[in-house]
N, C-alpha and C positions, 0 to 999 in steps of 0.2 A: 594377428595384430587387431583384431577388430577394436578392441576397447580403449587402445591407445591414440594418443594424437600425434599424428605425424607431418614434422616439416622438413621439405627436402631444400639445401643450399646449393645455388647454382652460380660459377662466378661469373663476373662480366666478359670476363675472356673468354668465353664458350665460344663465342664467333670468329674468333682471332685469326683464324686461318684461309677465312674469304671475304671478300669484298663484296660478293654476288649477291643482290638484295634476296634475288628469288631463294637462291640456297640459302642465305640464313632463315627467310621464314619458314622455308620446309624445315631446316634443322630444327628450329625452336617446336616445331608440327609433331615432331617425335616424342620432346620432352611433355608437351602437353597429354599428349595421347596416354601417355605413361602414366602422366599424374593420376588421370582419370582412371583409367583400367586398373589402378592398383589401390585408389581411393585415397588418395594422398590431401590432408585436409588445407595444407599451407606451401606454396612453394616463395623461398626468397632470393633474392638474388644480390649477390655480395659482392665488394671491389676487388679484385684479387690485386694485391698487394704488391705483386711478383712483378707487376709491371709498371714500371715509370711513370710518374704521372703526366710526363710528356707524352706518352704514349695511349695514356689511356682514351677512350673513344667512347661514344652516347648506346654502345650496344646492349648497358646496363638496363638503360628505360627502353631501348626497343625491345627487349626480350623480353620486359613486364608488360608492354603495349600488346604483342603477340598472344602472351598467355591470358589477360584480361580480354582480350578480343574470345581467344577459344571458349572460354567459361562463360562467358554472354549468351546467354537465349538467342538464339537467331532472328527474333519478334522483336527483341530489342536492340539491337546493332547501330541501326540508321539515325535512332534517338540517340544514344548512348554514346556512341564514340565517331567524336568526328572525322570527318575524310582529311586524311593526310598521305603525302607522300609517301611513307616510309612503310602505308597500310597495302600499297598497290597489288600487291600479291596473295593477299588474304583470300584469294578463291582457291589456291591452291591446299590450305589446309584440309586435313579432313574433318569430320564432324565429330562430335566427342559420342553422341548419343546417349548423354546421361538423363537422371530423372528429371533434373531442371530444363531441361530443356526438349518439353514434350513437342510434339507433332497431331496432336488432336487438338479439338476446340476442349475451350474449359468448361465443367460441371460443377454445380454446387459442392464442396468439400475438397478440390483441389488444391494444393498450394502450390503457387505460381511466383516467378520473379517479376517484378514488376518496375517502371522508372515512373517518378514521380515528375508530374507534367505540372501543375500550377496547384494553389492552394486559396480556401476563402476561410471564413471566421468558423465556419462548420466542420474543416479539415482539408484535405489532399484530395485530388484527381490522381488516377495511376493508369497509365497505359499496360495491362497484362495480354496485350495481343489479340484484345477485339475489336471490333466495328467501332464500339464507343470505347470509354474511358469508365473504369471502375471508380468508385468513392472510399477513402477509407477517412473513417470520425476522429482521426487523428493529427494532429499539425507534424509534419514530416518534412526534412530540407528538402528541396526540389532539385531537380534534373539528379538525381542518384537513384540506384538499382536496391531497391530491398527484396526481402522474400515476405510474401502471402499467403494466406487462407482465402480462400472463398467462402465467406460467412451467409452471405444471402446471393441467391440467381433468381434475379426475377424484373420486371423493368427498369430495376435500377441494380445492379452489382456490386454488392457491398464486400472489402476486404479488411483485414483485420493483419497487422505484422505478425507475421509467426513462420517459421520451419519447421518441417519435420524430424525427429529427432532419429528415427528408424534407418532412414535410407539415405544414402550419400547424395550430399547436395552440392558437390564442384571443392573446388582449391580457390583458396584465395590466395593474391599474391601480393610480392612486396618488394620494391627494388628500396635500399636502403642507403646506396653510396658510402658504405661503411666497409671495413677490413669485416674478415670472417667473424673473429673473437666480438667486435662489438654488436655484429648482426646477431650471433646468439645472443647476446645478454637483452637484445630486444624481444625477442623471441622466448629467451628463460624455459630452456627444455629441462628435464632432469636427466637424460642419456644422448652423449652425442656418438657416432658411428662416425669417424672417419674412414673414408673408401681410399685406398691405394693399395697398389702392386708391391711394396715395400713393406708386407705386414703379414700375420698369422692368416693361412689360406680359411677360409669359411668351414671347411670340411674339419680342419684339427680343431676349430673350439666352436662347432654347431652348439652343441650341450650348453656351454656356458652364453654363449650370444642369447639363447631361448630362454634361458632363465632370468636374464639382465631384462630384456624384454616384455616378460611376464610380468616384473614387479618395475615396469615405468610407465608412467601416465604420461608423457609427450617425450618423441623422439624424434632426434634432429640428426639428417643422415647427409652429410658432406661430402659433396664431390669438388675434385680439382680442377685445375682448368685445360687448357691443349699442352701448354708448353710448360707446366709442370705441377709435381703432385700437388697437395695442400702445402701451402709454404709458411701459414703462420699457426702457431702455439697454441690450441685452442683449452688447453686445459685449464680446469678452475674447479674451487671448492663448491662452486654452486651445479657442476651436473659431474656424473659420470663419464667416462671417456673409454673408447675401444677401438684400436686402428683393425682393421680388415681388408682382404682381399677376398674379394666375391667371385672372379674370376681365375680360378686355380689353372695352369697350363695352359694360359692365354698363347693361343697359337700364332698371332700377330703380334708384332713390336708394340702397338700402342693400343690402348683402347679408348675410341672415343667418348666425350662427356655422355652423349647420348644411349650410346650401347652401354656404357657404365650404369645409367642410372635403370634405365630397361631390365639389366641383369642383377643388378640389387635388388630391386623392389619384389623382383620374382622372387626371389629369396626370402624375404620380409614379409613375403604375401602369406607364406605357410609357419610362417614363425607364431 
């Protein structure tokens, strides 16, 4: 699945079974680890339309905030992420240990994520995790994270907007506040996989699935919430759709969303 773009869709009802903030944070942490482990490009939090509007919560935005925090390099978090009460348990989150979270000092030719601090007529000053700010000779939006390559490493450190194309560079997070089908339209995949226990099991359609994956450029893998399977009809002329049970013969009555994500991505990792 190395050449495909992969987007994972999680419902905003994912955390509906618990009100404990620490447990919610921990559950999202499992999702974040799975996304990084299996090199997912993008995670989309969609609105579960099976939940009445009167019962909708702010969990969608909370899930997105935690995932964005996890993907942000440690050296940028204090600058880039404001302190909020909802984030008070982020200390329990597991580190991702991905290539854009370096632990060593920057060197010439390195790629780093940087936070744009201020701008002048000549360009933009950028925090890339050093004692002093680096400088980019382009006018960039301030107070945002961009990827850079270190092109000069001397008295002055010069960086250029760039990111590597041969190593995994983290996942993007999008909270749409829209239903599943409308959220899919925003991302525009060419192959949509609906995960549900009410479908053909992976072992019975493995070869068919492998063929479809190999011929797709952008795969969306969709997960349902804790109280229902995927409630919307997501079929469209814009993409091919398949329903798939990735946990045949499950030993438990229910499969939690985070368990389904890990199990499913592990299978797609070998396709």
